[in-house]
C-alpha positions in Angstrom: -0.1 0.2 0.0 2.9 2.6 1.0 4.5 1.7 -2.3 1.5 2.3 -4.4 0.9 5.6 -2.6 4.6 6.6 -3.4 4.3 5.5 -6.9 1.1 7.7 -7.3 2.7 10.7 -5.7 5.6 10.3 -8.1 3.4 10.3 -11.0 1.5 13.3 -9.9 4.7 15.1 -9.5 5.8 14.2 -12.9 2.5 15.5 -14.4 2.7 18.8 -12.4 6.4 19.1 -13.7 5.5 18.4 -17.3 2.5 21.0 -17.0 4.8 23.6 -15.4 7.5 22.8 -18.2 4.9 23.6 -20.9 3.6 26.6 -19.4 7.1 27.9 -19.0 8.0 27.1 -22.6 4.9 29.1 -23.7 6.2 32.2 -22.0 9.1 32.3 -24.3 11.4 33.7 -21.3 14.6 31.9 -21.1 15.0 32.2 -17.3 11.6 30.8 -16.7 12.3 27.9 -18.8 15.5 27.1 -17.1 13.8 27.0 -13.9 11.1 24.9 -15.0 13.8 22.5 -16.6 15.6 22.1 -13.4 12.4 21.8 -11.5 11.0 19.2 -14.0 14.2 17.2 -13.7 13.7 17.0 -9.9 10.1 15.8 -10.4 10.7 13.2 -12.5 9.6 14.5 -15.9 10.8 12.4 -18.9 14.1 12.8 -20.2 12.8 13.6 -23.7 10.6 16.4 -22.5 13.4 18.2 -20.5 15.7 17.7 -23.4 13.2 19.4 -25.8 12.8 22.1 -23.3 16.5 22.6 -23.0 16.9 22.8 -26.9 14.4 25.6 -26.9 16.3 27.4 -24.2 19.6 27.1 -25.9 18.0 28.6 -29.1 16.5 31.4 -27.1 19.8 32.0 -25.3 21.7 32.0 -28.6 19.1 34.6 -30.1 19.8 36.8 -27.2 23.5 36.5 -27.4 23.5 37.3 -30.9 21.4 40.3 -30.2 23.6 41.5 -27.4 26.6 41.1 -29.6 25.2 43.7 -32.0 24.5 46.0 -29.2 28.2 46.5 -28.5 27.6 47.0 -24.7 30.4 44.8 -23.4 28.8 44.3 -19.9 25.4 43.0 -21.8 27.5 40.9 -24.1 29.3 39.3 -21.2 26.0 38.6 -19.3 24.6 36.9 -22.3 27.6 35.0 -23.0 27.5 33.4 -19.5 23.9 32.6 -19.6 24.4 31.0 -23.1 27.3 29.0 -22.0 25.1 27.8 -19.0 22.4 26.8 -21.6 24.9 24.7 -23.9 25.2 27.2 -26.6 28.3 26.3 -28.5 31.6 28.0 -28.0 31.9 29.0 -31.6 28.9 31.2 -31.2 30.0 32.5 -27.7 33.6 33.2 -29.0 32.1 35.1 -32.0 30.0 37.4 -29.6 32.9 38.0 -27.2 35.0 39.2 -30.3 32.3 42.0 -31.2 
């Protein structure tokens, strides 16, 4: 009985985590998506769902980084480079932005 209750709770957590992940992705806000990915992993959301969200996160961070690189504000570029690196944006893209 206790094992069944734990299993049911785990499934409920995964469902809530998946719903939160979907809601975060709908916002299009990179920081919100990043937090939701971290929480979803802890909640037991499927690896493929979190991976898909992280791919969207990388794309958002890369777009933000490229926009920042065009702004020529060194502090803005540096901040976006750090966020992009945390999200898995490729080193070539980050290096290119840093050279701007």
